[in-house]
C-alpha positions as CSV (number, residue, x, y, z in Angstrom):
1,M,0.0,0.0,0.0
2,R,1.4,3.4,-0.9
3,L,0.5,6.3,1.4
4,A,1.3,9.8,1.4
5,P,4.6,10.6,3.7
6,I,4.4,9.2,5.5
7,L,4.2,7.7,3.1
8,V,5.3,5.0,1.0
9,R,4.7,1.4,1.7
10,S,2.8,0.9,4.9
11,S,4.3,-2.4,6.0
12,G,7.9,-1.9,4.9
13,Y,8.2,1.8,5.2
14,L,11.1,3.1,7.4
15,F,9.6,6.5,8.3
16,L,9.9,7.8,11.8
17,A,7.9,11.1,12.1
18,A,10.3,13.9,12.4
19,T,10.0,16.3,15.3
20,L,10.1,19.1,12.8
21,A,10.0,19.2,9.0
22,L,11.8,21.7,6.8
23,L,12.4,22.9,3.3
24,G,14.2,21.5,0.4
25,P,17.1,22.0,-2.1
26,V,17.9,22.9,-5.6
27,L,18.3,19.9,-7.8
28,A,21.8,19.6,-9.4
29,A,22.8,17.3,-12.2
30,P,23.8,13.9,-10.7
31,P,27.6,13.9,-10.3
32,A,29.9,10.9,-10.4
33,P,29.8,8.9,-7.2
34,P,32.7,9.6,-4.8
35,A,35.4,7.1,-4.3
36,A,34.5,4.7,-1.5
37,P,36.9,4.0,1.3
38,A,38.5,0.6,1.6
39,A,35.8,-1.8,2.7
40,P,36.3,-4.2,5.7
41,E,35.3,-7.8,5.2
42,A,31.8,-8.6,6.3
43,P,31.9,-10.7,9.4
44,A,30.2,-14.1,9.3
45,A,27.3,-14.5,11.7
46,D,29.1,-17.0,13.8
47,S,32.1,-14.5,14.2
48,D,29.9,-11.7,15.4
49,P,30.3,-11.7,19.2
50,F,27.0,-9.8,19.7
51,I,24.8,-12.0,17.4
52,W,22.9,-13.1,20.5
53,L,21.5,-9.7,20.9
54,E,19.5,-10.3,17.7
55,Q,17.3,-12.6,19.7
56,D,14.6,-11.6,22.2
57,G,15.3,-14.3,24.8
58,D,16.0,-13.9,28.5
59,R,19.7,-13.2,28.0
60,S,19.1,-10.2,25.6
61,M,16.2,-8.8,27.6
62,N,18.2,-9.0,30.8
63,W,21.0,-7.0,29.0
64,V,18.4,-4.5,27.8
65,R,17.0,-3.9,31.4
66,S,20.5,-3.6,32.7
67,E,21.4,-1.0,30.1
68,N,18.1,0.9,30.7
69,A,18.8,1.1,34.4
70,K,22.3,2.6,33.8
71,T,21.0,5.2,31.3
72,L,18.0,6.2,33.4
73,A,20.2,6.6,36.4
74,V,22.1,9.3,34.4
75,L,19.3,11.1,32.6
76,E,16.4,10.9,35.0
77,N,18.6,12.1,37.9
78,D,19.5,15.3,36.0
79,P,17.7,18.1,37.9
80,R,16.3,19.4,34.6
81,Y,14.6,16.0,33.6
82,P,11.5,16.4,35.8
83,G,10.6,19.8,34.2
84,L,11.3,18.5,30.7
85,Y,9.1,15.4,31.3
86,A,6.3,17.5,32.8
87,D,6.3,19.8,29.8
88,A,6.5,16.9,27.3
89,L,3.6,15.1,29.1
90,T,1.5,18.3,29.3
91,I,1.9,18.8,25.5
92,A,1.2,15.1,24.7
93,E,-2.0,14.9,26.9
94,A,-3.3,18.4,26.2
95,K,-7.0,18.4,25.5
96,D,-6.8,21.5,23.3
97,R,-5.1,19.6,20.5
98,I,-6.9,19.6,17.2
99,P,-8.9,16.4,16.9
100,M,-8.1,15.5,13.4
101,P,-11.3,14.4,11.5
102,S,-12.3,11.9,9.0
103,F,-15.6,11.8,7.1
104,L,-17.4,8.5,7.6
105,A,-21.0,7.4,7.3
106,G,-22.2,11.0,7.2
107,E,-20.5,12.0,10.4
108,I,-17.1,13.1,11.7
109,Y,-14.9,10.4,13.3
110,N,-11.7,10.9,15.3
111,F,-9.3,8.7,17.2
112,W,-8.2,10.4,20.4
113,R,-5.8,9.7,23.3
114,D,-5.2,11.7,26.5
115,S,-4.4,11.2,30.1
116,V,-7.8,9.4,30.7
117,H,-7.8,7.5,27.4
118,V,-4.3,6.2,27.4
119,R,-4.8,3.7,24.6
120,G,-7.5,5.8,23.0
121,I,-11.1,6.0,21.9
122,W,-12.7,6.0,18.5
123,R,-15.4,8.6,18.6
124,K,-17.9,10.5,16.4
125,T,-19.9,13.7,16.2
126,T,-21.8,15.7,13.5
127,L,-20.1,18.1,11.2
128,A,-22.0,21.0,12.8
129,N,-21.1,19.9,16.2
130,Y,-17.4,19.4,15.2
131,R,-17.2,23.0,14.1
132,A,-18.2,24.2,17.6
133,P,-15.4,25.2,20.0
134,A,-16.1,22.2,22.2
135,P,-17.7,19.3,20.2
136,Q,-19.9,16.8,22.0
137,W,-18.5,13.4,21.1
138,S,-20.0,9.9,21.2
139,T,-17.7,7.0,21.9
140,V,-17.7,4.3,19.3
141,L,-14.9,2.0,20.6
142,D,-12.9,2.3,23.8
143,L,-9.5,0.6,23.4
144,D,-8.6,0.9,27.1
145,A,-11.8,-0.9,28.1
146,L,-11.3,-3.5,25.3
147,A,-7.7,-4.2,26.4
148,R,-8.9,-4.6,30.1
149,A,-11.7,-6.9,29.1
150,E,-9.5,-9.1,27.0
151,N,-6.4,-8.8,29.1
152,A,-4.6,-7.7,25.9
153,N,-2.2,-5.0,24.8
154,W,-4.3,-3.5,22.0
155,F,-3.3,-0.3,20.2
156,W,-5.1,1.3,17.3
157,K,-4.0,0.8,13.7
158,G,-7.0,2.2,11.8
159,A,-10.2,1.1,10.2
160,N,-11.4,0.2,6.6
161,C,-15.1,0.7,6.1
162,L,-17.2,-0.8,3.3
163,R,-18.6,1.8,0.9
164,P,-21.1,3.1,0.1
165,E,-23.0,2.3,3.3
166,E,-19.9,2.7,5.5
167,R,-21.5,0.6,8.3
168,L,-19.3,-2.5,8.4
169,C,-15.6,-1.8,9.1
170,L,-12.4,-3.8,9.4
171,V,-10.7,-2.5,12.6
172,M,-7.0,-3.2,12.8
173,L,-5.5,-3.7,16.3
174,S,-1.8,-4.1,17.1
175,D,-0.2,-5.9,20.0
176,G,2.0,-3.3,21.7
177,G,2.3,-1.1,18.7
178,E,4.0,-3.5,16.3
179,D,3.3,-3.4,12.5
180,A,1.6,-6.8,12.6
181,S,-2.1,-6.5,13.3
182,T,-5.3,-8.4,14.2
183,V,-8.3,-7.5,12.0
184,R,-11.9,-7.7,13.3
185,E,-15.2,-6.7,11.7
186,F,-17.0,-3.9,13.5
187,D,-20.6,-2.6,13.0
188,L,-21.0,1.2,13.3
189,A,-24.8,0.8,13.6
190,S,-24.4,-1.0,16.9
191,D,-20.9,0.1,17.9
192,Q,-20.0,-3.5,18.5
193,F,-17.8,-6.1,16.9
194,V,-19.8,-8.4,14.6
195,Q,-20.5,-11.7,16.3
196,H,-18.9,-14.4,14.1
197,G,-17.9,-11.7,11.7
198,F,-14.6,-11.5,9.7
199,E,-11.6,-11.9,11.9
200,L,-8.0,-12.2,10.7
201,P,-5.5,-13.4,13.3
202,R,-2.2,-11.5,13.9
203,A,-0.1,-11.0,10.8
204,K,1.5,-8.4,8.6
205,Q,-1.5,-8.2,6.3
206,S,-3.8,-6.1,4.1
207,A,-7.5,-6.6,3.3
208,A,-10.0,-5.0,0.9
209,W,-13.7,-5.3,0.8
210,L,-15.0,-7.0,-2.4
211,D,-18.6,-6.8,-1.1
212,Q,-20.5,-7.2,2.1
213,D,-19.7,-10.9,2.3
214,R,-16.2,-11.2,0.7
215,L,-12.8,-9.9,1.4
216,L,-9.6,-9.8,-0.6
217,V,-6.7,-10.6,1.8
218,A,-2.9,-10.7,1.5
219,R,-1.4,-12.4,4.6
220,D,0.5,-15.3,6.0
221,W,-1.4,-18.3,4.8
222,G,1.0,-20.9,6.2
223,A,4.4,-22.2,5.4
224,G,5.9,-20.8,2.2
225,T,3.6,-17.8,1.8
226,L,5.8,-15.0,3.1
227,T,8.6,-13.2,1.3
228,A,12.2,-13.0,2.7
229,S,11.1,-9.6,4.2
230,G,8.3,-11.3,6.2
231,Y,5.4,-9.9,4.1
232,P,2.7,-11.8,2.1
233,F,2.9,-12.6,-1.6
234,V,-0.3,-14.7,-1.8
235,V,-3.7,-13.1,-2.2
236,K,-7.0,-15.0,-1.5
237,S,-10.7,-14.3,-1.5
238,L,-12.3,-15.0,1.8
239,K,-16.1,-15.5,2.2
240,R,-18.1,-14.6,5.3
241,G,-18.1,-17.6,7.7
242,E,-15.4,-19.4,5.8
243,A,-12.3,-20.7,7.5
244,L,-9.0,-19.2,6.4
245,S,-8.0,-22.6,5.1
246,A,-10.9,-22.6,2.7
247,A,-10.1,-19.2,1.1
248,H,-9.7,-19.2,-2.7
249,E,-6.4,-18.1,-4.2
250,I,-6.7,-15.1,-6.6
251,F,-3.1,-14.1,-7.1
252,R,0.5,-15.2,-6.3
253,G,3.6,-13.2,-6.4
254,R,7.1,-14.6,-5.8
255,P,9.0,-15.4,-2.5
256,D,11.7,-12.9,-3.6
257,D,9.3,-10.0,-3.9
258,V,9.1,-7.4,-1.2
259,E,5.4,-8.0,-0.7
260,V,2.0,-8.2,-2.4
261,D,-0.6,-5.7,-1.1
262,V,-4.3,-5.3,-1.7
263,S,-6.5,-2.1,-1.5
264,S,-9.5,-0.6,-3.1
265,L,-10.6,2.9,-4.3
266,E,-14.1,4.1,-4.6
267,D,-15.6,7.4,-5.9
268,G,-18.8,9.3,-5.4
269,S,-20.1,8.2,-8.8
270,G,-20.3,4.5,-7.8
271,H,-17.0,3.3,-9.4
272,K,-14.8,0.9,-7.6
273,A,-11.2,-0.2,-8.3
274,V,-9.8,-3.2,-6.5
275,L,-6.0,-3.2,-6.7
276,I,-3.4,-5.8,-6.2
277,Q,0.1,-4.4,-6.1
278,R,3.1,-6.7,-6.4
279,A,6.2,-4.9,-5.1
280,I,9.2,-6.5,-6.9
281,S,11.4,-4.0,-5.1
282,F,10.7,-1.3,-2.6
283,F,10.2,1.3,-5.3
284,E,9.0,-0.9,-8.2
285,T,5.5,-2.3,-8.3
286,E,3.5,-4.3,-10.8
287,N,-0.1,-3.1,-10.6
288,Y,-3.2,-5.2,-11.3
289,L,-6.9,-4.4,-11.4
290,L,-9.3,-7.1,-10.3
291,G,-11.7,-7.6,-13.2
292,P,-14.6,-10.0,-13.7
293,A,-12.2,-12.7,-14.9
294,G,-9.5,-12.0,-12.3
295,P,-6.5,-9.7,-12.0
296,V,-5.4,-7.8,-15.1
297,K,-2.0,-6.3,-15.3
298,L,-1.8,-2.6,-16.1
299,S,0.9,-1.4,-18.5
300,L,2.0,1.3,-16.0
301,P,5.6,2.2,-15.3
302,L,6.9,0.3,-12.3
303,K,7.4,3.5,-10.2
304,V,4.0,4.9,-9.6
305,D,1.7,5.7,-6.6
306,F,-2.1,5.5,-6.8
307,Q,-3.6,8.7,-5.3
308,D,-7.4,8.3,-5.6
309,L,-10.4,7.6,-7.9
310,L,-12.7,10.4,-9.2
311,A,-15.4,10.3,-11.8
312,G,-14.3,6.9,-12.9
313,R,-10.7,8.1,-13.4
314,L,-7.7,6.6,-11.6
315,L,-5.3,9.3,-10.3
316,V,-1.7,8.2,-10.5
317,K,1.5,9.9,-9.5
318,L,4.5,9.1,-11.7
319,N,7.9,8.6,-10.0
320,Q,9.6,8.0,-13.4
321,P,8.9,9.4,-16.9
322,W,6.3,7.5,-19.0
323,N,6.2,7.4,-22.8
324,A,2.5,6.7,-23.4
325,G,1.9,6.6,-27.1
326,P,2.9,10.0,-28.6
327,H,3.1,11.7,-25.1
328,R,6.1,11.8,-22.8
329,L,4.9,12.4,-19.3
330,P,7.5,13.7,-16.8
331,E,8.4,12.1,-13.5
332,G,6.6,13.8,-10.6
333,A,3.5,14.3,-12.7
334,L,-0.1,13.5,-11.7
335,V,-2.1,11.7,-14.5
336,S,-5.6,10.3,-14.8
337,I,-6.6,7.0,-16.5
338,G,-10.1,6.0,-17.3
339,L,-11.1,3.0,-15.1
340,S,-13.3,1.4,-17.7
341,D,-10.6,1.8,-20.4
342,A,-8.0,0.2,-18.1
343,L,-10.2,-2.8,-17.5
344,A,-11.1,-3.1,-21.2
345,D,-7.6,-2.7,-22.6
346,P,-5.0,-2.8,-19.7
347,Q,-2.1,-2.9,-22.1
348,H,-2.9,0.3,-24.0
349,L,-3.6,2.9,-21.4
350,R,-4.4,6.5,-22.4
351,P,-3.4,8.8,-19.6
352,R,-4.3,12.5,-19.4
353,L,-2.0,15.0,-17.6
354,V,-3.5,16.6,-14.5
355,Y,-0.4,18.3,-13.1
356,A,3.3,18.5,-14.1
357,P,5.8,20.0,-11.8
358,G,7.5,23.2,-12.8
359,P,11.0,24.3,-11.7
360,R,11.6,23.8,-8.0
361,E,8.1,22.2,-7.6
362,T,6.9,18.8,-6.4
363,L,3.5,17.1,-6.0
364,G,2.3,16.8,-2.4
365,E,-0.8,14.8,-2.4
366,A,-4.3,14.5,-4.0
367,G,-7.6,13.7,-2.4
368,A,-11.1,13.4,-4.1
369,T,-14.4,14.7,-2.9
370,R,-17.6,13.6,-4.7
371,S,-16.7,15.4,-8.0
372,E,-13.6,17.4,-7.5
373,L,-9.9,16.8,-6.7
374,I,-7.8,18.7,-4.1
375,V,-4.1,18.8,-4.9
376,T,-1.3,20.1,-2.9
377,I,2.1,21.0,-4.3
378,Y,5.3,22.5,-2.9
379,R,7.0,25.4,-4.8
380,N,10.4,26.0,-3.2
381,V,9.0,23.9,-0.4
382,K,6.2,26.3,0.2
383,G,2.8,24.7,0.2
384,R,0.1,25.5,-2.3
385,A,-3.3,24.0,-2.8
386,F,-5.6,23.7,-5.9
387,V,-9.0,22.3,-6.8
388,Y,-9.1,20.4,-10.0
389,A,-12.4,19.6,-11.8
390,P,-12.7,16.9,-14.5
391,A,-13.7,18.4,-17.9
392,T,-16.0,16.8,-20.4
393,D,-13.2,16.4,-22.9
394,G,-11.3,14.2,-20.5
395,G,-9.0,17.1,-19.4
396,W,-8.9,19.0,-16.1
397,R,-9.7,22.6,-15.0
398,R,-7.9,24.1,-11.9
399,R,-8.3,27.0,-9.6
400,A,-6.0,28.0,-6.7
401,L,-7.0,28.2,-3.0
402,Q,-6.0,31.2,-0.9
403,L,-4.3,29.8,2.2
404,P,-1.5,31.1,4.4
405,D,2.0,31.4,2.8
406,N,5.3,29.9,4.0
407,A,3.5,26.8,5.4
408,S,2.9,23.1,4.8
409,I,-0.6,22.3,3.5
410,S,-2.0,18.8,3.6
411,V,-5.3,17.1,2.9
412,V,-6.6,15.7,6.2
413,A,-9.8,14.3,4.9
414,A,-12.0,14.5,1.8
415,D,-15.7,13.5,1.7
416,W,-16.7,11.4,-1.2
417,H,-20.4,12.0,-0.4
418,S,-20.1,15.8,-0.7
419,E,-17.7,18.5,-1.9
420,Q,-16.2,19.1,1.5
421,A,-12.6,18.5,2.6
422,F,-10.4,19.4,5.6
423,L,-7.0,20.9,5.0
424,D,-4.2,21.3,7.6
425,V,-1.9,24.4,7.5
426,T,1.2,24.6,9.7
427,G,4.6,26.2,9.9
428,F,7.6,26.2,12.2
429,L,6.3,29.1,14.2
430,L,2.7,28.8,13.0
431,P,0.5,26.5,15.1
432,S,-1.6,24.1,13.1
433,S,-4.9,25.3,11.8
434,L,-7.7,23.2,10.2
435,W,-9.7,24.6,7.3
436,L,-13.0,23.4,5.9
437,L,-13.2,23.6,2.1
438,D,-16.3,23.4,-0.1
439,A,-14.7,22.4,-3.3
440,A,-17.8,23.2,-5.3
441,N,-17.4,26.9,-4.8
442,G,-14.0,27.3,-3.3
443,G,-15.3,28.4,0.1
444,L,-12.8,28.2,2.9
445,A,-13.3,28.6,6.6
446,K,-10.8,28.1,9.4
447,V,-12.6,25.8,11.9
448,K,-9.9,24.9,14.4
449,Q,-6.7,26.6,15.6
450,L,-4.1,25.0,17.8
451,P,-3.3,27.4,20.6
452,P,0.4,28.3,20.8
453,K,2.3,25.7,22.8
454,F,5.5,27.7,23.3
455,D,6.6,31.3,23.3
456,A,7.6,32.0,19.7
457,S,7.9,35.8,20.3
458,G,11.3,36.9,19.1
459,C,11.9,33.7,17.1
460,V,12.6,33.7,13.4
461,V,13.1,31.2,10.6
462,E,15.9,31.6,8.1
463,Q,16.9,29.5,5.1
464,F,20.5,29.0,4.0
465,Q,22.4,26.8,1.6
466,A,25.5,24.7,2.0
467,T,27.6,23.4,-0.8
468,S,28.1,19.6,-0.7
469,R,31.3,17.8,-1.7
470,D,30.2,17.5,-5.3
471,G,29.1,21.1,-5.6
472,T,25.3,20.5,-5.1
473,R,23.5,23.2,-3.1
474,I,21.8,21.8,0.0
475,P,19.2,24.2,1.6
476,Y,18.5,24.0,5.3
477,F,16.4,26.0,7.7
478,V,17.4,27.5,11.1
479,V,14.8,28.2,13.8
480,H,16.2,30.5,16.5
481,K,15.8,33.6,18.6
482,A,16.2,36.8,16.6
483,A,18.7,38.0,19.1
484,M,21.0,35.0,18.6
485,R,24.6,36.0,18.6
486,L,26.9,34.7,15.8
487,D,29.6,33.7,18.2
488,G,29.6,29.9,17.7
489,Q,28.2,29.3,21.1
490,N,24.6,28.5,20.4
491,P,23.4,25.0,21.4
492,T,22.1,23.6,18.1
493,I,20.2,20.4,17.1
494,L,20.6,19.5,13.4
495,H,18.0,17.0,12.1
496,A,17.6,15.2,8.8
497,Y,16.1,12.0,7.3
498,G,17.6,11.6,3.8
499,G,15.9,8.6,2.3
500,F,12.9,6.9,0.7
501,Q,11.8,10.0,-1.2
502,V,10.4,11.5,2.1
503,S,9.9,15.3,1.9
504,Q,10.1,17.3,5.1
505,T,8.3,20.5,5.1
506,P,7.5,23.3,7.6
507,T,5.8,21.9,10.7
508,Y,4.9,23.2,14.1
509,S,6.5,21.1,16.8
510,A,5.4,21.9,20.4
511,D,8.0,19.6,21.8
512,V,10.9,21.3,20.0
513,G,9.5,24.7,20.8
514,K,8.9,24.2,24.5
515,L,11.7,21.9,25.4
516,W,14.4,23.4,23.2
517,L,13.8,26.8,21.6
518,E,12.3,28.3,24.7
519,R,15.4,27.3,26.6
520,G,17.7,29.1,24.2
521,G,18.4,26.3,21.7
522,V,18.6,26.5,17.9
523,Y,16.9,23.9,15.7
524,V,18.0,23.1,12.2
525,L,16.6,20.8,9.6
526,A,18.6,19.9,6.4
527,N,16.9,18.9,3.2
528,I,19.6,16.5,2.0
529,R,19.4,14.3,-1.0
530,G,17.5,11.0,-0.5
531,G,14.3,13.0,0.2
532,G,11.6,14.0,-2.2
533,E,11.5,17.7,-1.8
534,F,12.4,18.2,-5.5
535,G,10.9,15.1,-7.0
536,P,12.1,11.6,-7.7
537,A,15.5,12.6,-9.0
538,W,16.5,14.2,-5.7
539,H,15.8,10.8,-4.1
540,E,17.5,8.7,-6.7
541,A,20.7,10.8,-6.5
542,G,21.4,9.1,-3.2
543,L,20.4,5.5,-3.9
544,K,22.5,2.5,-3.2
545,T,26.2,3.1,-4.0
546,H,25.5,6.8,-4.5
547,R,24.5,7.1,-0.8
548,Q,27.7,8.8,0.3
549,R,26.3,11.9,-1.3
550,I,23.6,12.0,1.4
551,Y,26.2,11.8,4.1
552,D,28.3,14.4,2.5
553,D,25.3,16.7,2.2
554,F,24.7,16.4,5.9
555,A,28.3,17.1,6.9
556,A,28.3,20.1,4.6
557,V,25.4,21.6,6.4
558,A,27.1,21.1,9.7
559,E,30.3,22.8,8.4
560,D,28.2,25.7,7.0
561,L,26.6,26.2,10.4
562,V,30.0,26.4,12.0
563,A,31.4,28.7,9.3
564,R,28.5,31.1,9.8
565,R,29.3,31.0,13.6
566,I,25.7,29.9,14.3
567,T,27.3,27.1,16.4
568,S,30.5,25.1,16.9
569,A,31.4,21.4,17.2
570,R,31.2,21.8,21.0
571,R,27.6,23.1,20.8
572,L,26.3,21.0,17.9
573,G,24.2,17.9,18.3
574,I,22.5,15.8,15.6
575,Q,19.4,13.7,15.6
576,G,17.7,11.3,13.2
577,G,15.5,8.2,13.3
578,S,15.1,5.0,11.4
579,N,16.7,5.6,8.1
580,G,17.8,8.9,9.8
581,G,19.2,6.7,12.5
582,L,21.5,5.1,10.0
583,L,22.5,8.7,8.9
584,M,23.4,9.4,12.5
585,G,25.5,6.3,12.8
586,V,27.4,7.1,9.6
587,E,28.0,10.7,10.7
588,F,29.1,9.4,14.1
589,T,31.8,7.2,12.5
590,Q,32.8,9.4,9.6
591,H,32.9,12.8,11.4
592,P,33.2,12.2,15.1
593,S,34.9,15.5,15.8
594,L,32.1,17.6,14.1
595,W,29.5,17.3,16.9
596,N,29.3,16.8,20.6
597,A,26.0,14.9,20.8
598,V,24.5,12.2,18.5
599,D,20.8,11.1,19.1
600,I,20.4,7.8,17.2
601,Q,16.7,6.9,17.1
602,V,15.4,3.4,16.2
603,P,18.2,2.9,13.8
604,L,19.7,0.6,11.2
605,L,23.4,0.3,12.0
606,D,24.7,-3.2,10.9
607,M,24.5,-2.7,7.1
608,L,26.1,-6.1,6.4
609,R,23.3,-7.9,8.1
610,F,20.3,-5.5,7.7
611,E,18.7,-7.9,5.1
612,K,18.5,-10.6,7.8
613,I,17.0,-8.4,10.5
614,A,13.2,-7.7,10.8
615,A,11.9,-6.2,7.4
616,G,15.4,-5.3,6.2
617,S,15.4,-7.3,3.0
618,S,12.6,-5.1,1.7
619,W,14.9,-2.1,1.5
620,V,17.4,-3.5,-1.0
621,G,16.0,-1.0,-3.5
622,E,17.1,1.9,-1.3
623,Y,20.4,0.5,0.2
624,G,21.6,-2.3,-2.2
625,S,22.4,-5.8,-1.2
626,V,25.3,-7.7,0.2
627,G,24.6,-10.2,-2.5
628,N,25.9,-7.7,-5.1
629,P,29.8,-7.4,-4.7
630,E,29.9,-3.7,-5.6
631,E,27.0,-2.9,-3.3
632,R,28.4,-5.1,-0.5
633,A,31.7,-3.3,-0.7
634,F,29.9,0.1,-0.4
635,L,27.7,-1.1,2.5
636,A,30.8,-2.3,4.3
637,S,32.4,1.1,3.8
638,I,29.6,3.0,5.5
639,S,28.2,0.4,8.0
640,P,28.4,2.1,11.4
641,Y,28.6,-1.2,13.2
642,D,31.6,-2.3,11.1
643,N,33.4,1.1,11.0
644,L,33.9,1.7,14.7
645,K,37.7,2.1,15.4
646,S,39.7,1.9,18.5
647,G,41.7,5.0,19.5
648,V,39.2,7.5,18.0
649,H,37.6,10.1,20.3
650,Y,33.8,9.7,19.7
651,P,31.1,11.9,21.3
652,E,29.0,10.0,23.8
653,P,25.9,9.0,21.8
654,F,22.3,8.4,23.0
655,I,21.1,5.3,21.2
656,W,17.5,4.3,21.7
657,T,15.1,1.7,20.1
658,T,12.0,-0.3,21.0
659,T,11.5,-4.0,21.7
660,K,8.3,-4.2,19.7
661,D,9.8,-2.6,16.5
662,D,9.1,-5.3,13.9
663,R,10.1,-3.0,11.1
664,V,13.8,-2.0,11.6
665,G,14.1,-4.1,14.8
666,P,16.0,-3.3,18.0
667,Q,18.9,-5.6,17.1
668,H,20.9,-2.8,15.3
669,A,20.9,-0.5,18.3
670,R,21.6,-3.3,20.8
671,K,24.6,-4.6,18.9
672,F,26.1,-1.2,18.3
673,A,25.9,-0.3,22.0
674,A,27.4,-3.6,23.0
675,K,30.3,-3.1,20.6
676,L,30.9,0.4,22.0
677,A,31.0,-1.1,25.5
678,A,33.5,-3.8,24.4
679,M,35.7,-1.0,22.9
680,G,35.5,1.1,26.1
681,I,33.7,3.9,24.2
682,P,31.1,5.8,26.4
683,Y,27.5,5.7,25.3
684,L,23.9,5.8,26.6
685,F,21.4,3.1,25.5
686,Y,17.7,2.9,26.1
687,E,15.1,0.5,24.8
688,V,11.3,1.2,25.1
689,I,9.8,-2.2,25.9
690,E,6.6,-1.3,23.9
691,G,5.8,1.0,21.1
692,G,6.6,-0.4,17.7
693,H,8.6,1.7,15.3
694,A,8.1,4.9,17.4
695,A,8.9,6.6,20.7
696,G,6.4,4.6,22.7
697,A,3.0,3.0,22.5
698,N,1.1,5.6,24.6
699,L,1.4,9.3,25.4
700,K,3.3,8.8,28.7
701,E,5.9,6.6,27.1
702,Q,6.4,9.0,24.2
703,A,6.7,12.0,26.6
704,H,9.3,10.0,28.6
705,T,11.4,9.3,25.5
706,R,11.2,13.0,24.4
707,A,12.3,14.1,27.9
708,L,15.2,11.7,27.9
709,E,16.4,13.0,24.5
710,M,16.1,16.7,25.5
711,T,17.9,16.0,28.9
712,Y,20.7,14.4,26.9
713,F,21.0,17.4,24.5
714,T,20.8,19.8,27.4
715,E,23.7,18.1,29.2
716,K,25.9,17.8,26.1
717,L,25.2,21.2,24.5
718,M,24.1,23.7,27.1
719,D,26.3,22.8,30.1
């Protein structure tokens, strides 16, 4: 399933939500790859002294608890920790947060967590009531009560409701926040789980409604039905009341695929597209439509993302150029394809251009109401929004929406029953606001505004550019007090992600503002290559053996900060998670003298074994494979776990992960910390026992992790 940032593939995607998102760079011609350093030999598994930390047995968990105790004794005993935790928890549990809406069954639904509802409640209200300052909500499903009743560790993973009635829903529940889920059928008419209804046991899986009594399901069907990445490649049709063992096979991929995923799109005109997507690599997907005679393969490029369905037209984002008949459609474009034409002649598709990116532009996302399409784009990483209407000649008409400038704009929800949609507008110093759009007439009304969560008076945002090793200009943003002195003494956190075509854009972060900016810190986010701020080419410039460009970009931003005397190595800390955690590990080993603090969040670090850990083999399209000699040599040259050296003065890092992370896995962080210990190199390690690929499974755990991080940065950069 492809989502928008977050998002790429839901089950294999490496994204960890950034504390703040910032702007993006000018695209340069791809230069020749830099020469790679000499590569160490990859250690065999039986020669790795810390291989036992890849297991979750008593030995490894006892090690985790011992490490946690040592780290908490340092950070929680800092006199500033209680205040940081109190502020983080107040922010996390605040009741004046915007309850982000979704349109469902003629009402507004929201999933909400606070100090009373730790696991959360699924609730609903009317649109008119939602627009009131204090909406009156009706609880649909209470996860705290459900977890208590079933003595289970349930966390919310979303719901998929059968259109057009939107009464029956597939509710996805996760054990402790992991990616794997249990799926149960829920009836919105009675607010109860359906007795003897559809129920899919725990698995990494996807399901789509075919009709009221049939599902299309991709999951673990037994031995030999999962890819090397641990995801399904067999799709079956399951009838109501039928045992899983009796389901009828519809489609089969290959064991060496990344995964096979199912989904459906419906529009307000009654059209429905059931999709089967066979990911042959993380970024390359064969796309099939389910027709009356079974799946039919669409002659689409391999690198595309389905956005929505409107007026019988499939909306598709191109991540590579497409020569379709006489037309050459550029990468980054949004195109429409007639659904009936695609089913009738899937090998000769006739796309129509909806949007093509101009210079320094990229497509954000698209969401359909009943008869119009809302599209967001970024121009110099400043959000813009438009309404597109299908024309009778098969083309499209567009008009611009007037929304605040210098901000991120996203489509929160679009109602396929009406012309209404919700848009979120946010910036570094601009608290999020929610706008209700009537796409039929362009009417816009601000319906919710997040109150300021920190004192931003006197703060400013500036954009600068650094020059990377190959001459590419790398923009970055600096958020700071206007009175900041350029004396090199400003405590500064530099954040980046740099992978998987993820764009980071201006975002209001109460945590960063309250716990760092208010206390005199400076926050920086670098839009290094590997992201998607300027389209697919910006991402592809850092793929596989070209990845050193990403790490050079990040180091260049740090050096530029020092050259401008915004900060110095003594006052500079860096932070990144997941793929950004790998970035932190590489910078830790390649440039240990450039920073004084390194916050390594839920990371990949052993790049010679990443394919054997959790979902690692699904990311070969991003990183390369040790099975390819050239790619193996490059991975060995950058693998943080394999490039630690005795006799080097490293800054003391804070490495944290989560036990329940079944995406990246905690193994990388554990082994890295254990190797540091064996080499006598100081470090701090913390593992959240629950929480999946995130900072914690509930608000208190998340606030605790945030406070630990900010205590660490305060000690290293402000003392």
